[in-house]
C-alpha positions as CSV (number, residue, x, y, z in Angstrom):
1,M,88.6,-56.7,30.0
2,E,85.8,-57.6,27.0
3,I,87.1,-56.6,23.3
4,G,85.7,-56.5,20.5
5,L,88.0,-57.2,17.4
6,I,86.3,-54.9,13.7
7,G,89.2,-56.4,11.1
8,F,90.1,-59.8,10.7
9,G,93.0,-59.4,7.7
10,K,96.2,-60.4,8.2
11,T,97.1,-58.4,11.2
12,G,93.9,-58.6,12.3
13,K,94.0,-62.4,12.4
14,A,97.2,-62.1,14.6
15,V,96.4,-59.3,16.6
16,A,93.3,-61.6,17.6
17,S,95.9,-64.4,18.1
18,V,97.5,-62.4,21.0
19,L,94.1,-61.5,22.6
20,L,92.7,-65.2,23.4
21,Q,96.8,-66.2,24.3
22,N,96.2,-63.3,27.2
23,K,94.6,-64.6,30.0
24,K,94.0,-60.9,31.6
25,I,92.1,-60.1,28.2
26,T,88.2,-61.8,26.6
27,L,87.7,-61.3,22.6
28,K,84.2,-61.5,23.2
29,W,83.9,-61.3,19.3
30,V,85.0,-60.7,15.7
31,M,83.8,-58.9,13.4
32,K,84.8,-58.4,9.4
33,R,83.3,-57.4,6.5
34,S,82.1,-60.5,4.4
35,S,80.0,-63.3,5.4
36,T,82.8,-65.6,4.9
37,L,83.9,-67.3,8.5
38,E,80.7,-66.1,9.7
39,N,79.2,-68.0,13.2
40,R,82.5,-69.9,13.7
41,T,85.4,-69.2,16.6
42,T,88.1,-67.2,16.5
43,A,90.3,-70.4,18.4
44,E,88.8,-72.9,16.2
45,Y,89.6,-70.6,13.2
46,L,92.9,-69.9,14.8
47,G,93.9,-72.9,15.7
48,I,95.4,-71.7,18.6
49,D,94.1,-73.9,22.2
50,S,91.8,-71.7,24.2
51,N,89.1,-71.7,25.8
52,E,87.3,-68.2,24.5
53,T,84.7,-68.9,22.8
54,G,84.6,-65.3,21.0
55,K,82.7,-65.9,17.5
56,I,83.1,-64.3,14.0
57,Y,81.4,-62.2,12.7
58,S,79.7,-60.5,9.4
59,S,78.6,-56.8,9.4
60,E,76.0,-57.8,5.7
61,T,74.3,-60.1,8.5
62,T,74.8,-58.2,11.9
63,P,73.9,-54.4,12.9
64,I,76.8,-53.8,15.2
65,A,74.4,-52.4,17.1
66,E,72.7,-55.6,17.7
67,L,75.7,-56.8,18.3
68,L,77.1,-54.5,21.2
69,D,73.8,-54.7,23.0
70,K,73.9,-58.5,22.6
71,Q,77.3,-58.6,23.6
72,P,78.7,-55.6,25.1
73,V,82.3,-55.3,25.6
74,D,84.5,-52.7,27.6
75,V,86.7,-52.0,24.4
76,I,86.6,-52.0,20.8
77,I,90.0,-52.4,18.4
78,D,89.9,-51.9,14.9
79,F,92.0,-52.8,12.6
80,S,89.9,-52.7,9.5
81,S,90.1,-49.4,7.3
82,A,89.7,-45.8,7.3
83,S,86.2,-45.7,6.7
84,G,85.5,-48.6,8.9
85,I,84.7,-45.8,12.0
86,Y,81.5,-44.9,10.3
87,S,80.6,-48.3,11.6
88,Y,80.5,-48.2,14.9
89,G,82.2,-44.9,16.2
90,E,78.9,-43.4,17.1
91,E,77.3,-46.7,18.2
92,A,80.1,-47.4,20.7
93,S,80.8,-43.9,22.1
94,I,76.7,-43.9,22.7
95,R,77.6,-46.8,25.4
96,K,80.6,-45.2,26.5
97,I,83.0,-48.1,24.9
98,K,86.4,-47.5,24.2
99,I,87.7,-47.5,20.5
100,I,91.4,-48.2,19.8
101,S,92.0,-47.5,16.6
102,A,95.3,-48.7,14.1
103,I,94.6,-47.6,11.0
104,S,97.5,-46.3,9.9
105,H,95.9,-43.4,8.0
106,Y,93.0,-41.0,8.1
107,S,91.7,-38.0,6.0
108,N,91.1,-35.1,8.0
109,K,87.7,-36.0,8.0
110,E,88.3,-38.4,9.8
111,K,90.7,-37.2,12.4
112,E,87.5,-35.0,13.6
113,F,85.2,-37.2,13.5
114,L,87.4,-39.0,15.9
115,K,87.3,-36.3,17.9
116,S,83.4,-36.2,18.4
117,L,83.6,-39.4,19.3
118,S,86.1,-38.7,22.3
119,K,83.7,-35.7,23.4
120,L,81.1,-39.2,24.4
121,T,84.2,-42.3,25.2
122,T,87.6,-42.6,25.7
123,V,89.1,-42.9,22.6
124,F,92.5,-44.4,20.7
125,W,94.6,-43.6,17.5
126,S,98.0,-44.7,16.7
127,P,99.0,-45.0,13.2
128,N,101.4,-47.3,14.3
129,I,100.6,-49.5,17.7
130,T,103.6,-51.3,18.6
131,L,105.1,-50.2,21.0
132,G,108.5,-50.3,20.2
133,V,108.0,-47.7,17.0
134,N,106.7,-45.2,20.0
135,Y,109.3,-46.0,21.7
136,L,111.4,-45.1,18.6
137,L,109.6,-41.4,18.5
138,F,110.2,-41.0,21.8
139,A,114.0,-41.4,21.4
140,S,113.8,-39.2,18.2
141,K,111.6,-36.0,19.2
142,F,114.4,-36.1,22.6
143,L,117.7,-36.6,20.2
144,K,116.8,-33.9,17.6
145,K,116.0,-31.7,21.0
146,I,118.9,-32.1,22.0
147,A,120.5,-30.7,18.6
148,P,118.4,-29.4,17.0
149,W,120.1,-28.7,13.8
150,V,121.4,-32.4,12.9
151,D,120.6,-33.5,9.7
152,I,118.0,-36.4,10.1
153,E,116.5,-39.1,7.2
154,I,114.0,-41.7,7.5
155,I,113.2,-44.5,6.0
156,E,110.7,-46.7,5.6
157,E,111.0,-50.7,4.9
158,H,107.6,-52.8,4.0
159,F,106.6,-55.5,1.9
160,K,105.8,-55.5,-2.3
161,G,102.2,-53.9,-2.6
162,K,102.5,-52.0,0.2
163,D,100.8,-48.7,-1.0
164,G,101.7,-44.9,-0.1
165,V,104.1,-44.3,2.2
166,S,104.6,-46.0,5.2
167,G,102.0,-43.5,7.8
168,T,104.0,-45.1,10.5
169,A,107.1,-43.3,8.8
170,L,104.6,-39.9,8.5
171,K,104.1,-39.7,11.6
172,I,107.9,-39.4,13.0
173,A,108.3,-36.8,10.6
174,E,105.4,-34.7,11.8
175,T,106.5,-35.7,15.1
176,L,110.5,-34.1,13.4
177,D,108.9,-31.1,11.9
178,L,110.3,-32.3,7.8
179,E,108.8,-32.9,5.3
180,E,107.7,-36.4,3.4
181,N,110.7,-35.7,1.2
182,D,113.0,-36.6,4.5
183,I,111.1,-40.5,3.9
184,N,112.9,-42.7,1.7
185,S,110.4,-45.7,0.7
186,V,111.9,-49.0,0.0
187,R,109.1,-52.5,-1.3
188,A,110.9,-55.8,-1.7
189,G,109.7,-59.2,-0.7
190,G,107.6,-59.9,2.2
191,I,109.0,-57.0,4.5
192,V,106.8,-56.5,7.8
193,G,107.8,-53.1,8.4
194,K,111.0,-51.8,9.1
195,H,111.7,-47.6,10.7
196,E,115.1,-46.2,10.3
197,V,115.8,-43.0,12.1
198,V,119.5,-41.6,10.9
199,F,120.6,-38.6,12.6
200,G,123.5,-37.2,10.4
201,F,125.8,-35.7,13.6
202,P,129.8,-34.3,11.9
203,F,132.1,-37.3,12.7
204,Q,129.2,-39.6,13.6
205,T,126.0,-40.8,13.3
206,V,123.2,-42.3,15.2
207,R,120.6,-44.9,14.3
208,L,117.5,-45.5,16.0
209,I,115.8,-48.8,14.3
210,H,112.9,-50.3,14.9
211,E,111.7,-53.8,12.8
212,S,108.9,-55.7,13.2
213,I,109.7,-59.9,13.2
214,S,105.8,-60.5,13.0
215,R,102.3,-59.0,12.4
216,E,102.1,-59.8,16.8
217,A,104.0,-57.4,17.5
218,F,100.8,-55.6,16.8
219,G,99.0,-57.7,19.1
220,S,101.0,-56.7,22.4
221,G,100.8,-53.2,21.6
222,V,97.0,-53.1,22.1
223,V,97.3,-54.7,25.6
224,F,99.7,-52.3,26.4
225,V,97.1,-49.4,25.5
226,A,94.0,-51.2,26.4
227,E,95.9,-51.4,29.7
228,N,97.1,-47.6,30.2
229,L,93.6,-46.7,29.2
230,K,91.4,-48.5,31.6
231,D,91.2,-46.1,34.0
232,K,91.5,-42.9,31.3
233,E,88.0,-40.7,31.2
234,E,86.3,-39.8,27.8
235,G,89.3,-37.7,25.9
236,L,91.2,-38.4,23.0
237,Y,95.4,-40.3,23.3
238,N,97.9,-40.8,21.2
239,F,100.6,-43.0,22.0
240,E,102.2,-40.0,23.8
241,D,99.6,-39.2,26.7
242,I,100.0,-43.3,27.7
243,L,104.3,-43.3,27.9
244,S,105.1,-39.8,29.1
245,P,104.0,-41.2,32.8
246,Y,107.0,-44.0,32.3
247,F,109.3,-41.0,31.9
248,V,108.9,-39.2,34.5
249,A,111.8,-39.3,37.1
């Protein structure tokens, strides 16, 4: 499977390192905004012993259409920004390239754009692409179904300086029919990401916790999603679509 990566910040670099070390995947190229690192190979820059020759390109000097024509890929993975989808979405969709977006926050405008792209190609979006968080979502949903009257609080912890409420926490709240004010946010040090769902029963408490130890967890999630999207037709998918078959007895 040949992959192109959009976005090369801290998380993008961690994802690239996981992809480079997976023998079933070829990281064909990385596209970033600025021209810094342009034309360097990803493996060499990250100090990874890999035969992959995927180069780093800049959107300032290389049009995405030109890159997709010269170096076509099966899947584009997006770890850039909420507006990044506009830079490649149409060009990818008309070429039937699958899109995996791991952007935390999208406005309704971007969500509608994803829907329009999904009419032409396979599109996947999850505000948190780690497998563990999405397992937590599944477990939380089933527990509330068993006890719909239970008290629920969400606690999300992230690194100091992270703006806004975690997109993952908002997704958990949405799944459990809770409001944003049911989310308690903590910002301290270099916490990668921790989400906890507290179920308050009479005389007992159940806590479901997921913690990302390193950003490589996002890379493992990307690989899982990409492998499960191989045979998916056009449409807009989320983690529930991918995980549901695993829960069928």
